C-alpha positions as CSV (number, residue, x, y, z in Angstrom):
1,X,-2.4,21.1,-2.9
2,X,-5.8,20.7,-1.2
3,X,-8.2,18.1,-2.4
4,X,-11.2,20.5,-2.7
5,X,-8.9,22.6,-5.2
6,X,-7.9,19.6,-7.3
7,X,-11.5,18.4,-7.8
8,X,-12.4,21.7,-9.5
9,X,-9.8,20.7,-12.3
10,X,-10.8,17.4,-13.7
11,X,-11.0,15.8,-17.1
12,X,-14.6,14.3,-16.8
13,X,-15.9,11.0,-18.6
14,X,-19.5,10.7,-17.5
15,X,-22.8,9.2,-18.7
16,X,-26.2,10.7,-19.0
17,X,-27.6,9.9,-15.6
18,X,-25.6,9.7,-12.5
19,X,-24.3,6.1,-11.3
20,X,-26.4,4.8,-8.5
21,X,-23.1,4.4,-6.3
22,X,-24.6,2.8,-3.3
23,X,-26.3,0.0,-5.7
24,X,-22.9,-0.5,-7.1
25,X,-21.0,-0.7,-3.7
26,X,-23.7,-2.8,-1.9
27,X,-23.8,-5.6,-4.3
28,X,-20.4,-6.6,-3.4
29,X,-20.8,-6.6,0.4
30,X,-18.7,-9.4,1.8
31,X,-20.2,-12.4,3.7
32,X,-18.3,-15.2,5.1
33,X,-19.1,-18.2,7.3
34,X,-15.9,-19.0,8.9
35,X,-12.6,-17.4,9.8
36,X,-9.8,-17.5,7.1
37,X,-6.7,-17.6,9.3
38,X,-4.8,-15.3,6.7
39,X,-7.5,-13.0,5.6
40,X,-9.3,-10.8,8.3
41,X,-12.1,-8.7,7.8
42,X,-11.0,-5.3,8.9
43,X,-12.2,-1.8,10.0
44,X,-9.9,1.1,9.8
45,X,-9.4,4.8,8.6
46,X,-6.1,4.7,6.4
47,X,-3.9,5.5,9.4
48,X,-5.1,2.7,11.5
49,X,-6.7,-0.9,11.0
50,X,-7.9,-3.6,13.1
51,X,-8.4,-7.3,11.7
52,X,-11.0,-9.6,13.1
53,X,-11.9,-13.3,13.0
54,X,-15.6,-14.5,12.5
55,X,-16.5,-13.0,16.1
56,X,-16.0,-9.4,15.1
57,X,-12.9,-9.4,17.3
58,X,-9.7,-11.2,17.7
59,X,-11.2,-14.1,19.6
60,X,-9.6,-17.0,18.0
61,X,-6.9,-15.7,15.6
62,X,-4.4,-13.0,16.8
63,X,-5.0,-10.8,13.7
64,X,-3.2,-7.3,13.9
65,X,-3.8,-4.0,15.1
66,X,-1.6,-1.7,13.3
67,X,-1.2,2.2,12.8
68,X,1.1,4.3,10.8
69,X,2.8,5.5,14.0
70,X,3.4,2.1,15.5
71,X,7.1,1.7,15.0
72,X,9.7,0.1,17.4
73,X,13.3,-0.7,17.2
74,X,14.9,-3.4,19.4
75,X,17.8,-2.0,21.7
76,X,21.3,-2.7,20.2
77,X,23.3,-5.2,21.8
78,X,26.9,-4.5,22.6
79,X,28.3,-5.6,19.4
80,X,25.9,-3.7,17.3
81,X,26.6,-0.6,19.5
82,X,30.3,-0.9,18.8
83,X,30.1,-0.8,15.2
84,X,29.2,2.2,12.7
85,X,27.6,1.4,9.4
86,X,29.4,3.3,6.6
87,X,28.4,1.4,3.5
88,X,30.5,-1.0,1.6
89,X,33.1,0.5,-0.8
90,X,32.3,-0.5,-4.6
91,X,34.1,0.5,-7.6
92,X,31.3,2.0,-9.7
93,X,30.8,4.8,-12.1
94,X,34.5,5.5,-12.2
95,X,35.0,6.1,-8.5
96,X,34.7,4.4,-5.1
97,X,31.1,4.6,-3.9
98,X,30.1,3.6,-0.2
99,X,27.1,1.6,-1.4
100,X,24.4,0.5,1.0
101,X,25.2,-3.3,0.8
102,X,25.4,-5.5,4.0
103,X,28.7,-5.0,5.5
104,X,30.5,-8.4,6.3
105,X,33.1,-6.5,8.3
106,X,30.3,-5.0,10.5
107,X,27.7,-7.8,10.5
108,X,26.0,-6.8,13.7
109,X,25.1,-3.3,12.8
110,X,24.2,-4.5,9.4
111,X,21.6,-7.1,10.6
112,X,20.4,-4.6,13.0
113,X,19.6,-1.9,10.4
114,X,18.0,-4.8,8.3
115,X,15.0,-5.3,10.9
116,X,14.9,-2.0,12.6
117,X,12.6,-0.1,12.8
118,X,9.7,-2.4,12.2
119,X,6.0,-2.1,12.9
120,X,4.4,-3.5,16.0
121,X,1.1,-5.0,16.9
122,X,-0.8,-2.3,19.2
123,X,-2.6,-5.2,21.0
124,X,-5.2,-7.9,20.7
125,X,-9.0,-7.6,21.6
126,X,-11.2,-10.7,21.7
127,X,-13.9,-12.4,23.5
128,X,-13.8,-15.1,26.1
129,X,-16.9,-17.2,25.3
130,X,-17.8,-19.6,28.2
131,X,-19.6,-22.7,27.6
132,X,-22.1,-24.1,30.2
133,X,-19.6,-26.7,31.5
134,X,-17.2,-23.8,32.4
135,X,-14.6,-24.4,29.7
136,X,-13.8,-21.8,27.1
137,X,-15.4,-22.2,23.8
138,X,-13.3,-22.7,20.3
139,X,-14.4,-21.5,16.9
140,X,-15.7,-25.1,16.1
141,X,-18.2,-24.6,19.1
142,X,-19.9,-21.8,17.4
143,X,-23.2,-22.4,15.2
144,X,-24.6,-20.6,12.4
145,X,-21.8,-18.3,12.2
146,X,-21.9,-15.5,9.5
147,X,-20.2,-12.3,9.2
148,X,-21.2,-9.4,6.8
149,X,-18.9,-6.4,5.7
150,X,-21.1,-3.4,4.9
151,X,-19.1,-1.6,2.6
152,X,-21.1,1.5,2.5
153,X,-20.9,2.2,6.1
154,X,-17.8,0.5,7.2
155,X,-19.7,-1.5,9.8
156,X,-19.0,-5.4,10.2
157,X,-21.8,-7.5,11.7
158,X,-21.0,-10.9,13.1
159,X,-23.6,-13.4,14.2
160,X,-23.2,-16.9,15.7
161,X,-24.7,-19.1,18.4
162,X,-23.0,-20.7,21.3
163,X,-25.1,-23.8,22.7
164,X,-28.2,-22.1,21.2
165,X,-27.7,-18.8,22.6
166,X,-27.4,-16.1,19.9
167,X,-24.6,-13.5,19.7
168,X,-24.7,-10.3,17.5
169,X,-21.6,-8.1,17.4
170,X,-21.2,-4.8,15.4
171,X,-17.6,-3.3,14.8
172,X,-16.7,-0.1,13.4
173,X,-13.7,2.5,13.4
174,X,-13.6,6.1,13.9
175,X,-12.6,7.9,10.6
176,X,-10.4,10.3,12.6
177,X,-9.1,8.4,15.6
178,X,-7.6,5.0,16.2
179,X,-10.5,3.9,18.0
180,X,-12.7,0.8,17.5
181,X,-16.3,0.6,18.7
182,X,-18.0,-2.9,19.5
183,X,-21.5,-3.4,20.2
184,X,-22.7,-6.7,21.6
185,X,-26.3,-8.3,21.9
186,X,-26.6,-11.7,23.5
187,X,-28.1,-13.6,26.3
188,X,-24.6,-14.8,27.2
189,X,-24.3,-11.4,28.8
190,X,-27.0,-12.2,31.2
191,X,-25.3,-15.5,32.1
192,X,-22.1,-14.0,32.7
193,X,-20.5,-16.1,29.9
194,X,-19.3,-13.3,27.5
195,X,-16.1,-11.6,28.7
196,X,-13.7,-9.4,26.8
197,X,-9.9,-9.5,27.0
198,X,-7.1,-7.2,26.0
199,X,-3.8,-8.6,25.4
200,X,-0.5,-6.9,24.6
201,X,2.6,-8.6,23.1
202,X,6.1,-7.7,22.8
203,X,7.2,-6.5,19.3
204,X,8.6,-9.1,16.8
205,X,10.4,-8.5,13.8
206,X,9.6,-11.4,11.3
207,X,10.6,-10.8,7.8
208,X,7.1,-11.8,6.7
209,X,4.7,-12.0,9.5
210,X,1.0,-12.8,9.4
211,X,0.7,-12.1,13.2
212,X,2.9,-9.4,14.6
213,X,3.7,-9.8,18.2
214,X,5.6,-12.0,20.7
215,X,3.4,-13.0,23.5
216,X,6.1,-15.0,25.2
217,X,8.4,-12.2,26.5
218,X,6.4,-10.5,29.3
219,X,9.4,-9.3,31.1
220,X,10.4,-7.1,28.2
221,X,7.5,-4.7,28.3
222,X,5.2,-3.0,30.7
223,X,1.2,-2.6,30.6
224,X,0.2,-0.5,33.6
225,X,-3.5,0.3,34.5
226,X,-3.2,4.1,35.2
227,X,-6.8,4.6,36.0
228,X,-10.1,2.9,36.0
229,X,-13.7,3.4,37.1
230,X,-17.1,1.6,36.3
231,X,-17.1,3.1,32.7
232,X,-13.7,3.7,31.7
233,X,-10.0,2.7,32.0
234,X,-6.6,3.8,30.8
235,X,-3.6,1.5,30.3
236,X,-0.2,2.9,29.7
237,X,2.3,0.7,27.5
238,X,6.0,1.0,27.7
239,X,8.1,-1.1,25.3
240,X,11.7,-0.2,25.1
241,X,11.7,3.4,23.8
242,X,8.0,3.3,22.7
243,X,5.5,4.7,24.9
244,X,1.5,4.7,24.1
245,X,-1.9,4.4,25.6
246,X,-4.8,2.1,25.3
247,X,-8.0,4.1,26.5
248,X,-11.2,1.9,27.1
249,X,-14.9,3.1,27.6
250,X,-17.9,1.3,28.0
251,X,-21.7,1.4,28.3
252,X,-25.0,-0.3,28.5
253,X,-24.1,-2.3,31.8
254,X,-21.3,-1.7,34.5
255,X,-18.2,-3.8,34.0
256,X,-15.1,-4.3,35.9
257,X,-11.6,-4.5,34.2
258,X,-9.1,-7.0,36.1
259,X,-5.5,-6.3,35.6
260,X,-3.1,-9.0,34.4
261,X,-1.5,-11.3,36.9
262,X,2.3,-11.7,37.1
263,X,4.0,-12.7,33.8
264,X,0.9,-11.5,31.8
265,X,-0.2,-8.7,29.8
266,X,-3.9,-9.9,29.4
267,X,-6.6,-7.7,31.0
268,X,-10.1,-8.9,31.4
269,X,-13.4,-6.9,31.0
270,X,-16.1,-8.5,32.8
271,X,-19.6,-6.9,32.0
272,X,-22.4,-7.2,34.6
273,X,-25.8,-8.6,33.8
274,X,-27.6,-7.3,30.8
275,X,-28.6,-8.0,27.3
276,X,-26.2,-5.4,25.6
277,X,-22.9,-4.1,26.0
278,X,-20.9,-1.5,23.9
279,X,-17.4,-0.7,24.4
280,X,-14.5,1.4,22.6
281,X,-10.8,0.8,22.7
282,X,-8.6,3.6,21.4
283,X,-4.8,3.4,20.9
284,X,-2.8,6.7,20.9
285,X,0.8,8.0,21.6
286,X,-0.9,10.6,23.7
287,X,-3.3,10.3,26.8
288,X,-6.8,10.4,25.6
289,X,-10.4,9.7,26.6
290,X,-12.0,7.4,24.2
291,X,-15.2,8.5,22.3
292,X,-18.5,6.9,22.8
293,X,-19.6,3.8,20.7
294,X,-22.5,5.7,19.2
295,X,-20.0,8.6,18.0
296,X,-17.8,5.9,16.3
297,X,-20.7,4.1,14.5
298,X,-22.4,7.2,13.3
299,X,-18.9,8.8,12.2
300,X,-18.0,5.6,10.3
301,X,-21.3,5.7,8.6
302,X,-20.9,9.3,7.6
303,X,-17.3,9.0,6.5
304,X,-17.7,5.8,4.4
305,X,-20.7,7.4,2.5
306,X,-18.8,10.4,1.8
307,X,-15.9,8.4,0.5
308,X,-18.1,6.4,-2.0
309,X,-20.0,9.7,-3.1
310,X,-16.5,11.4,-3.7
311,X,-14.3,11.1,-6.7
312,X,-14.8,8.7,-9.7
313,X,-17.3,5.7,-10.1
314,X,-17.7,2.9,-12.5
315,X,-20.7,0.5,-13.2
316,X,-20.0,-2.5,-15.2
317,X,-23.6,-4.1,-14.9
318,X,-24.5,-3.3,-18.5
319,X,-21.8,-5.6,-19.8
320,X,-22.5,-8.4,-22.2
321,X,-19.5,-10.2,-20.9
322,X,-20.6,-12.4,-17.9
323,X,-17.2,-11.6,-16.2
324,X,-18.3,-8.0,-15.3
325,X,-19.3,-9.0,-11.8
326,X,-16.1,-10.3,-10.9
327,X,-14.1,-7.3,-12.1
328,X,-16.4,-5.0,-10.6
329,X,-16.1,-6.7,-7.3
330,X,-12.4,-6.4,-7.5
331,X,-12.7,-2.7,-8.4
332,X,-15.1,-2.0,-5.2
333,X,-13.3,-4.1,-2.8
334,X,-10.1,-2.6,-3.8
335,X,-11.3,0.8,-3.3
336,X,-12.5,-0.1,0.2
337,X,-9.2,-1.7,1.2
338,X,-6.9,0.9,-0.2
339,X,-9.0,3.6,1.6
340,X,-8.8,1.6,4.9
341,X,-5.1,0.4,4.8
342,X,-3.4,3.1,2.7
343,X,-4.5,6.5,3.3
344,X,-2.2,7.5,6.1
345,X,0.8,9.8,7.0
346,X,3.5,7.6,5.2
347,X,3.6,5.5,2.2
348,X,2.0,2.1,3.0
349,X,3.9,-1.2,3.2
350,X,3.1,-3.8,0.6
351,X,0.9,-5.4,3.0
352,X,-0.9,-2.4,4.1
353,X,-2.1,-2.5,7.7
354,X,-3.1,-6.2,7.5
355,X,0.2,-7.6,8.6
356,X,4.0,-7.1,8.1
357,X,6.0,-7.9,5.0
358,X,9.5,-6.9,4.8
359,X,9.3,-5.8,8.7
360,X,6.6,-3.4,7.6
361,X,8.8,-1.0,5.7
362,X,7.5,0.8,2.7
363,X,9.0,0.6,-0.7
364,X,9.6,3.6,-2.7
365,X,9.3,2.0,-6.0
366,X,5.7,0.9,-5.0
367,X,4.5,4.4,-4.2
368,X,3.6,4.7,-7.9
369,X,1.0,1.9,-7.5
370,X,-0.1,2.6,-4.1
371,X,-0.9,6.4,-4.9
372,X,-1.5,7.0,-8.4
373,X,-4.9,5.5,-8.6
374,X,-6.0,8.0,-5.9
375,X,-5.1,10.9,-8.2
376,X,-6.9,9.3,-11.3
377,X,-10.0,8.5,-9.2
378,X,-10.1,12.2,-8.3
379,X,-9.2,11.6,-4.6
380,X,-6.1,13.4,-4.3
381,X,-6.6,14.3,-0.6
382,X,-6.2,10.5,0.2
383,X,-2.6,10.5,-1.2
384,X,-1.7,14.0,0.1
385,X,0.1,13.0,3.4
386,X,2.0,10.0,1.9
387,X,3.2,12.0,-1.0
388,X,4.5,14.5,1.4
389,X,7.4,12.1,2.1
390,X,9.2,13.4,-0.9
391,X,9.4,16.8,0.7
392,X,10.2,15.4,4.1
393,X,12.9,13.1,2.9
394,X,14.5,15.4,0.4
395,X,17.2,16.5,2.7
396,X,18.3,13.0,3.5
397,X,17.9,11.9,0.1
398,X,20.3,14.7,-1.2
399,X,22.8,13.4,1.5
400,X,22.6,10.0,0.2
401,X,23.1,11.4,-3.5
402,X,26.3,13.2,-2.3
403,X,27.5,10.0,-0.5
404,X,27.4,8.3,-3.8
405,X,29.0,11.1,-5.4
406,X,25.9,12.6,-7.3
407,X,24.2,16.0,-7.4
408,X,20.4,16.0,-6.5
409,X,18.4,13.5,-4.5
410,X,18.8,9.9,-4.6
411,X,15.5,8.4,-3.3
412,X,15.7,5.1,-1.0
413,X,14.3,2.0,-1.9
414,X,13.1,0.4,1.4
415,X,12.8,2.4,4.5
416,X,10.5,3.4,7.4
417,X,9.6,6.6,9.1
418,X,13.2,7.8,9.3
419,X,15.1,7.8,6.0
420,X,17.6,5.0,6.8
421,X,18.1,2.5,4.1
422,X,18.1,-1.4,4.9
423,X,21.4,-2.5,3.7
424,X,20.8,-4.8,0.8
425,X,22.1,-5.5,-2.6
426,X,19.0,-4.6,-4.4
427,X,18.1,-1.7,-2.1
428,X,21.3,-0.1,-3.0
429,X,21.1,-0.6,-6.7
430,X,17.2,-0.4,-7.7
431,X,16.7,2.8,-9.7
432,X,13.1,2.8,-11.0
433,X,11.8,4.6,-8.0
434,X,13.8,7.8,-8.8
435,X,11.6,9.4,-11.5
436,X,8.2,8.6,-9.6
437,X,8.0,12.1,-7.8
438,X,8.1,13.7,-11.3
439,X,5.5,11.6,-12.5
440,X,3.3,12.1,-9.6
441,X,4.0,15.8,-9.5
442,X,3.0,16.1,-13.1
443,X,-0.2,14.1,-12.4
444,X,-1.0,16.6,-9.4
445,X,-0.2,19.6,-11.6
446,X,-2.8,18.4,-14.4
447,X,-5.3,18.1,-11.6
448,X,-4.5,21.5,-10.2
449,X,-2.4,23.7,-12.8
450,X,-1.6,26.5,-10.6
451,X,1.4,28.1,-9.3
452,X,0.7,26.9,-6.0
453,X,1.3,23.2,-7.1
454,X,4.5,24.2,-8.9
455,X,5.9,25.9,-5.8
456,X,4.9,22.9,-3.6
457,X,6.8,20.3,-5.9
458,X,9.5,22.1,-7.8
459,X,12.2,21.6,-5.4
460,X,11.4,17.7,-5.4
461,X,11.1,17.6,-9.1
462,X,14.4,19.6,-9.8
463,X,16.4,17.6,-7.2
464,X,15.2,14.5,-8.7
465,X,16.1,15.4,-12.2
466,X,19.5,16.7,-11.1
467,X,20.2,13.2,-9.8
468,X,19.1,11.6,-12.9
469,X,20.9,13.8,-15.1
470,X,24.3,13.3,-13.0
471,X,23.6,9.5,-12.9
472,X,23.8,9.1,-16.6
473,X,27.3,8.4,-17.7
474,X,28.8,9.7,-21.1
475,X,30.0,6.7,-23.0
476,X,32.9,8.5,-25.0
477,X,33.1,5.7,-27.5
478,X,29.5,5.9,-28.6
479,X,29.1,9.8,-27.8
480,X,25.8,8.5,-25.9
481,X,24.7,8.9,-22.4
482,X,24.0,5.7,-20.6
483,X,22.8,4.1,-17.6
484,X,25.8,2.1,-16.4
485,X,26.0,-0.8,-13.7
486,X,25.6,-1.5,-11.1
487,X,21.9,-1.4,-11.7
488,X,19.0,-3.5,-10.6
489,X,16.2,-3.2,-13.1
490,X,12.5,-3.4,-12.4
491,X,12.5,-7.2,-12.8
492,X,15.1,-7.8,-10.0
493,X,16.4,-10.9,-11.8
494,X,19.4,-9.9,-13.7
495,X,23.1,-9.5,-12.9
496,X,23.4,-6.0,-11.6
497,X,27.1,-5.7,-12.3
498,X,26.1,-6.4,-16.1
499,X,23.0,-4.8,-16.4
500,X,23.4,-1.6,-18.8
501,X,20.7,0.6,-20.1
502,X,17.6,-1.3,-19.0
503,X,14.8,-0.5,-21.4
504,X,12.1,0.6,-18.9
505,X,14.5,2.8,-16.6
506,X,16.0,4.4,-20.0
507,X,12.5,5.2,-21.0
508,X,11.5,6.5,-17.6
509,X,14.9,8.6,-17.4
510,X,13.8,10.3,-20.8
511,X,10.3,11.1,-19.3
512,X,11.7,12.4,-15.9
513,X,14.2,14.8,-17.6
514,X,11.8,16.0,-20.3
515,X,9.0,16.7,-17.9
516,X,11.5,18.4,-15.3
517,X,12.3,20.9,-18.5
518,X,8.8,21.2,-19.0
519,X,8.4,22.5,-15.3
520,X,11.4,24.8,-15.7
521,X,9.6,26.4,-18.7
522,X,6.4,26.7,-16.7
523,X,8.2,28.6,-14.0
524,X,9.9,30.8,-16.3
525,X,13.4,29.3,-15.7
526,X,14.2,28.3,-19.3
527,X,15.5,24.8,-20.1
528,X,18.8,23.6,-18.9
529,X,21.3,23.0,-21.7
530,X,23.0,20.3,-19.8
531,X,19.7,18.2,-19.6
532,X,19.0,19.0,-23.1
533,X,22.4,17.6,-24.1
534,X,21.6,14.3,-22.4
535,X,18.1,14.0,-23.8
536,X,19.6,14.7,-27.3
537,X,22.3,12.0,-26.9
538,X,20.7,9.5,-24.9
539,X,21.2,5.9,-25.5
540,X,18.4,4.3,-27.6
541,X,16.2,1.9,-26.1
542,X,17.9,-1.5,-26.6
543,X,16.5,-3.6,-29.6
544,X,17.3,-7.1,-30.6
545,X,15.7,-9.0,-33.5
546,X,13.3,-6.1,-33.9
547,X,12.0,-6.4,-30.3
548,X,12.8,-4.5,-27.4
549,X,14.7,-6.4,-24.8
550,X,15.3,-5.9,-20.9
551,X,18.6,-4.4,-21.0
552,X,21.3,-3.9,-23.7
553,X,23.2,-6.9,-24.7
554,X,21.2,-9.5,-22.6
555,X,21.3,-13.1,-23.8
556,X,18.6,-15.6,-24.1
557,X,16.1,-13.1,-23.3
558,X,13.0,-14.8,-24.1
559,X,13.8,-18.1,-22.6
560,X,16.1,-17.3,-19.6
561,X,14.6,-13.9,-18.5
562,X,10.9,-14.4,-19.4
563,X,9.7,-14.3,-15.8
564,X,9.3,-11.7,-13.0
565,X,8.0,-8.2,-13.8
566,X,7.8,-7.8,-17.8
567,X,8.8,-4.2,-17.4
568,X,9.0,-3.8,-21.2
569,X,5.4,-3.4,-21.2
570,X,5.5,-0.5,-18.9
571,X,7.2,2.0,-21.6
572,X,4.0,2.5,-23.5
573,X,1.0,2.0,-21.0
574,X,2.3,2.8,-17.5
575,X,4.4,5.4,-19.1
576,X,3.3,7.6,-22.1
577,X,6.0,6.1,-24.5
578,X,8.4,9.2,-25.0
579,X,11.0,7.8,-27.5
580,X,9.1,4.5,-28.0
581,X,8.8,3.1,-31.5
582,X,5.1,2.0,-31.6
583,X,5.5,-0.8,-34.1
584,X,8.5,-2.2,-32.1
585,X,6.6,-2.0,-29.1
586,X,3.5,-3.8,-30.6
587,X,5.8,-6.7,-31.5
588,X,7.5,-6.8,-28.2
589,X,4.1,-6.9,-26.3
590,X,3.0,-9.7,-28.6
591,X,6.1,-11.6,-27.7
592,X,5.4,-11.1,-24.0
593,X,1.9,-12.4,-24.2
594,X,3.4,-15.3,-26.2
595,X,6.3,-16.6,-24.1
596,X,6.3,-15.0,-20.6
597,X,5.8,-17.3,-17.8
598,X,2.5,-15.9,-16.3
599,X,2.8,-18.1,-13.4
600,X,6.0,-16.5,-12.4
601,X,4.8,-13.0,-12.6
602,X,2.6,-11.5,-10.1
603,X,0.9,-8.4,-8.7
604,X,0.8,-5.1,-10.7
605,X,2.4,-6.8,-13.7
606,X,-1.2,-7.7,-14.9
607,X,-2.7,-4.2,-14.7
608,X,0.6,-2.9,-16.2
609,X,0.0,-5.3,-19.2
610,X,-3.7,-4.1,-19.4
611,X,-2.5,-0.6,-19.7
612,X,-0.2,-1.5,-22.5
613,X,-2.8,-3.4,-24.3
614,X,-5.3,-0.5,-23.9
615,X,-2.9,2.1,-25.5
616,X,-2.3,-0.4,-28.3
617,X,-5.9,-0.6,-29.1
618,X,-6.5,-4.1,-27.8
619,X,-9.3,-3.5,-25.0
620,X,-10.1,-7.2,-24.9
621,X,-6.6,-8.2,-24.0
622,X,-6.7,-5.3,-21.5
623,X,-9.8,-6.9,-19.6
624,X,-8.2,-10.3,-19.9
625,X,-5.2,-9.2,-18.0
626,X,-7.3,-7.6,-15.1
627,X,-9.0,-11.0,-14.8
628,X,-6.0,-13.3,-15.4
629,X,-6.3,-16.6,-13.4
630,X,-2.4,-16.6,-12.5
631,X,-1.8,-17.5,-8.8
632,X,0.0,-14.1,-8.4
633,X,-3.1,-12.2,-9.2
634,X,-5.9,-13.6,-7.2
635,X,-8.4,-11.6,-5.1
636,X,-9.9,-13.5,-2.0
637,X,-13.3,-13.0,-0.6
638,X,-12.3,-9.8,1.2
639,X,-10.4,-8.5,-2.0
640,X,-7.1,-9.0,-0.5
641,X,-4.7,-9.9,-3.4
642,X,-1.9,-12.3,-3.8
643,X,1.7,-11.5,-5.2
644,X,4.8,-11.3,-3.2
645,X,3.8,-11.3,0.3
646,X,0.1,-11.9,1.4
647,X,-1.8,-9.5,1.0
648,X,-0.1,-7.6,-1.8
649,X,-1.7,-4.1,-2.2
650,X,0.1,-3.1,-5.2
651,X,-2.1,-5.6,-7.0
652,X,-5.0,-3.5,-5.8
653,X,-3.6,-0.1,-6.4
654,X,-2.5,-1.1,-10.0
655,X,-5.8,-2.6,-10.7
656,X,-7.5,0.8,-9.8
657,X,-4.9,2.8,-11.8
658,X,-5.6,0.6,-15.0
659,X,-9.5,0.8,-14.6
660,X,-9.3,4.6,-14.3
661,X,-7.0,4.7,-17.4
662,X,-9.4,2.4,-19.3
663,X,-12.5,4.4,-18.2
664,X,-11.1,7.9,-18.1
665,X,-8.6,7.6,-21.1
666,X,-5.1,8.8,-21.6
667,X,-3.4,11.6,-23.6
668,X,-4.2,11.0,-27.1
669,X,-7.2,8.7,-26.6
670,X,-10.7,9.5,-27.6
671,X,-14.2,8.2,-26.9
672,X,-16.0,6.9,-23.9
673,X,-14.0,4.5,-21.8
674,X,-11.4,3.8,-24.5
675,X,-9.6,1.0,-22.7
676,X,-12.8,-1.3,-22.5
677,X,-14.4,-3.3,-25.3
678,X,-17.7,-1.8,-26.7
679,X,-19.8,-4.8,-25.6
680,X,-18.9,-3.8,-22.0
681,X,-21.4,-0.6,-22.2
682,X,-19.2,1.0,-19.4
683,X,-20.9,3.6,-17.2
684,X,-18.3,5.9,-15.7
685,X,-18.0,9.5,-14.2
686,X,-15.3,11.6,-12.6
687,X,-12.0,9.9,-13.8
688,X,-9.0,12.1,-14.6
689,X,-6.9,11.2,-17.8
690,X,-3.6,9.5,-17.4
691,X,-0.6,10.9,-19.0
């Protein structure tokens, strides 16, 4: 489906006069006066991002340069090569299943699969700032440092002084190429005291890594200067099976590029005398000539302006609640960050392109939070490539289902650009990611209700539903279809071999099968009797003491398991509530608000609760959730969110999805911005309704 087509079919919530989008965006421009060693400013294009410190480069802090193509695997050692991973035999669902658990009889290949492939850092680029005495400056030597991120143009401007000499640096990223432009103005150039270095690390594979790269193993990789003249250079990188290029182009003054000495991968670019120097560095799997700096800056301005003028917008400045500014800041910065980190060819990892969490792998259960907001904000083109993973992974997911003894497609939990699961107890048993493609396909159809959309997604929808139907087990004693263990539910904190009929998953299963039947009807196929038999005899959502509970038969629900993700809230909020008793849900949601440990939940939990509160007619509580002070739901000066690893982009994506729902409404809602309190006087335009 093409974005241009989708925009034609929207449910519009608008105000009498258009929102001044530039005014809304620019009042949240970011200004900092020192480097936060964990939180970089960035420039990027969705496929590629470059993090920087207070100098506009990576001078003092080795922030990351990551791309959605930058994947590496360590060579297998002899032990790993001698072992073949086949899964671990587990008695489940009435048969022996080779589940994707770590295999204690083949520990080396299990360990290798856990950390390979992983993302790698493309390279580090920074300044060498020399003091008058000839020593290199450190950040504490800088004076009057200030950095401004212009959200409307995507250009970062960094200013500082060294021993009274001013330096101004502008940094931007090309919207379509993995190229960064830097423009430097300073008298230090005349003095020969401002140089540029490029350094290339070997890959590392830390489970959670703020800085991705090992600079201590120069013998394991190669950085070869292929060509160089007085205005450009090309460096060829080889790292095990990975080969890529770093192209340089500079202008303003002549410059010389010095190749690294033995045991080093650090190149030095030394500008000749002058007051201004511009250069571009570009990373690519292919040979390339870098664009000019002027082209990068102009393209960045045009691309970001077009982004902000596209899709939906919201202005909270008319609110009588003084918290509007903070909520709007979170909304604007989340849009900027998600566009820069999460509009690539693959679903993003949970830390985007800032750093590596879980070795840089992406999590299939998080695709919902990473991509749904793009559809609700009427920017489906930003999700198009990433959502294509379902079609690309359909054959391997069908193979996985067959290995487990099921029909259809079983989607993985945590993988990379190849559909090879990381052996892990949770990865093998988590199931709430399974209905996601049905929900997302239905949302796409609502944006573009055509035969083209049905044709594009029908194979994924039906294979997903076939697995879901076959996964349900008939409990012959009860005459009910059930979700039987081993199951890891959303909360990931219950015993997987005891968890039966988890409430969220059971509700999502009903939604998925019912929606797949609807797709069959749209295509003229007619409903499947076997799916209707399951829908008509599915176990009810488990209730204890007039409240929904996490799973059937759970003990000490509200004292032992009142932490982590409160998935109960998702059945009528995140989901449209098929089969949910509203009064039971209201009581359950009230109990969650009363006893849940909010300091032990994080990330998308809070927007999910906001969605539930909005559907239940409590917009004040919905706003409170989006501004909750929990340490697991904070947004720093750059808009990067806490929760799980840092940063945690499902927080940003879920916030945007909840805001879209509260502003644009949901099926059955009425009025303008129905999820916001009346005294917020919300102006909004262009949102699509949520299911």
